[in-house]
C-alpha positions in Angstrom: -10.5 -4.1 6.2 -13.5 -4.0 3.8 -12.6 -5.1 0.3 -14.5 -3.8 -2.7 -13.8 -4.6 -6.3 -14.9 -1.8 -8.6 -14.6 -2.7 -12.3 -14.7 0.9 -13.5 -11.4 2.2 -14.8 -10.6 5.8 -15.5 -8.5 6.7 -18.5 -5.7 7.9 -16.2 -5.8 4.6 -14.2 -5.6 2.7 -17.5 -2.4 4.7 -18.4 -1.0 3.9 -15.0 -1.7 0.2 -15.4 0.1 0.3 -18.8 3.1 2.0 -17.2 3.3 -0.5 -14.4 2.9 -3.4 -16.8 6.0 -2.1 -18.7 8.0 -1.8 -15.5 7.0 -5.3 -14.2 7.6 -6.8 -17.6 11.3 -6.0 -17.5 11.8 -9.0 -15.1 14.1 -7.1 -12.8 14.7 -7.9 -9.1 11.8 -7.0 -6.7 13.5 -3.9 -5.1 14.2 -2.4 -8.5 10.7 -3.3 -9.8 9.2 -1.6 -6.8 11.3 1.5 -7.4 10.3 1.6 -11.1 6.6 1.1 -10.3 6.9 3.9 -7.7 8.3 6.3 -10.4 5.3 5.5 -12.6 2.8 6.0 -9.8 4.2 9.4 -8.6 3.1 11.2 -11.8 -0.6 10.3 -11.2 -0.9 11.1 -7.5 -3.3 13.9 -6.7 -4.9 13.9 -10.1 -8.6 14.4 -9.9 -9.3 12.0 -12.7 -7.4 9.0 -11.3 -10.2 7.5 -9.3 -14.0 7.4 -9.5 -16.2 8.8 -6.8 -17.0 5.3 -5.6 -13.3 4.4 -5.4 -12.8 7.3 -2.9 -15.5 6.0 -0.4 -14.3 5.1 3.1 -15.8 2.9 5.8 -16.5 4.3 9.3 -15.3 1.1 10.9 -11.9 0.5 9.3 -9.8 1.5 6.4 -11.3 0.4 3.1 -9.6 -1.3 0.1 -10.8 -0.8 -3.4 -9.2 -3.2 -5.9 -8.6 -1.1 -9.0 -6.7 -3.7 -11.2 -5.3 -7.2 -11.0 -3.1 -8.2 -13.9 -4.4 -11.4 -15.5 -1.2 -13.2 -15.0 -1.1 -12.3 -11.3 2.1 -10.3 -11.6 0.7 -7.2 -9.9 -2.4 -5.5 -8.4 -3.3 -1.9 -7.9 -5.5 -0.9 -5.0 -6.8 2.3 -3.4 -6.8 2.4 0.4 -9.2 4.9 1.9 -8.6 6.0 5.5 -10.8 8.1 7.6 -9.1 10.1 10.4 -7.3 7.9 13.0 -7.8 4.6 11.1 -4.7 2.3 11.0 -3.5 -1.1 10.1 -2.2 -3.8 12.3 1.6 -4.3 12.4 2.3 -6.5 9.4 4.6 -7.4 6.5 3.8 -8.3 2.9 3.7 -11.2 0.5 5.6 -9.3 -2.2 7.3 -6.1 -3.3 5.1 -3.1 -3.1 4.7 0.6 -3.5 2.5 3.1 -1.7 1.8 6.6 -2.8 -0.4 9.2 -1.0 -3.1 10.4 -3.4 -4.8 12.6 -0.8 -4.2 13.6 2.8 -1.3 12.5 5.0 -0.3 9.0 6.2 2.2 8.1 8.9 4.1 4.9 9.1 6.1 3.3 11.8 8.7 0.8 10.6 9.9 -2.1 12.7 12.5 -4.8 12.8 12.1 -8.2 14.5 14.8 -8.9 17.1 15.3 -11.9 19.4 14.2 -11.5 23.0 15.1 -14.5 25.0 13.0 -17.5 23.7 10.7 -15.2 21.6 11.0 -12.0 19.6 9.9 -8.4 19.8 9.5 -5.6 17.4 11.7 -2.5 17.7 10.8 0.7 15.9 13.4 1.7 13.3 11.8 4.8 11.7 8.8 7.1 11.8 7.8 8.4 8.3 5.1 10.8 7.4 4.1 11.0 3.8 2.0 13.8 2.3 0.2 13.9 -1.0 2.5 13.0 -3.9 5.0 11.1 -1.8 5.9 7.5 -2.7 7.6 4.7 -0.7 8.6 1.3 -2.0 9.4 -1.9 -0.1 10.5 -5.5 -0.8 10.5 -8.4 1.8 12.1 -9.3 4.0 12.3 -6.4 6.4 9.1 -4.6 5.4 7.3 -4.7 8.8 5.2 -1.7 9.5 2.0 -0.1 10.7 0.3 2.7 8.8 -2.3 5.2 9.9 -4.1 8.3 8.7 -2.5 11.1 10.6 -4.6 14.0 9.3 -8.0 15.3 10.2 -9.5 14.5 6.8 -9.9 11.4 4.6 -6.6 10.1 3.2 -6.3 7.9 0.1 -3.3 6.0 -0.9 -2.6 4.0 -4.1 -0.8 0.7 -3.5 0.9 -1.5 -6.1 1.8 -5.1 -5.1 3.7 -7.7 -7.0 1.0 -10.3 -6.4 -2.7 -11.0 -7.2 -4.4 -9.6 -4.1 -7.8 -10.9 -5.2 -6.6 -14.5 -5.4 -4.6 -14.1 -2.1 -7.2 -12.1 -0.3 -4.7 -9.5 0.9 -1.2 -8.2 0.4 -0.4 -9.0 4.1 1.8 -12.0 4.7 1.8 -11.9 8.5 0.2 -9.8 11.3 2.5 -9.4 14.3 1.1 -9.9 17.7 4.4 -9.4 19.6 5.7 -6.8 22.0 6.3 -3.6 20.0 7.3 0.0 20.4 4.0 1.8 20.3 3.0 4.9 18.3 
């Protein structure tokens, strides 16, 4: 994944950040905070004035992450993930609660659970989810193992909010799973 920090903020993105700041500032449990942040995000998805042209640029080699905002106290980050057709993540989980909303295109997700398999473990698929523009999903560890991919024939862009400072951490990913898994 290529990471780019773009300091330009649109007026709509600034409003979204204020809305998220209010939700996070309530100090509620992670799952409720993710739900509230998702409600705030949904109203902005698909709006032409949310991202700059540069924040919509992809990478032909892998999905691209544009860091849009990191809260100074590290309590949340907002990123845009730009996916060209067929691009996907590894199977992974996260360091914190999170929200993903499809801004453009369609993304598909396969969710997994970790189950014992003798002396090791394996990943068993639990759900297949397809999200179109405007749809939002929220998660909170544990149990947030998944793989995401662009399942449409055009560029897809999703907006992600994480309850952590992804610039300081380098990523929202806690662990990448290299175990036997049900495949897409």
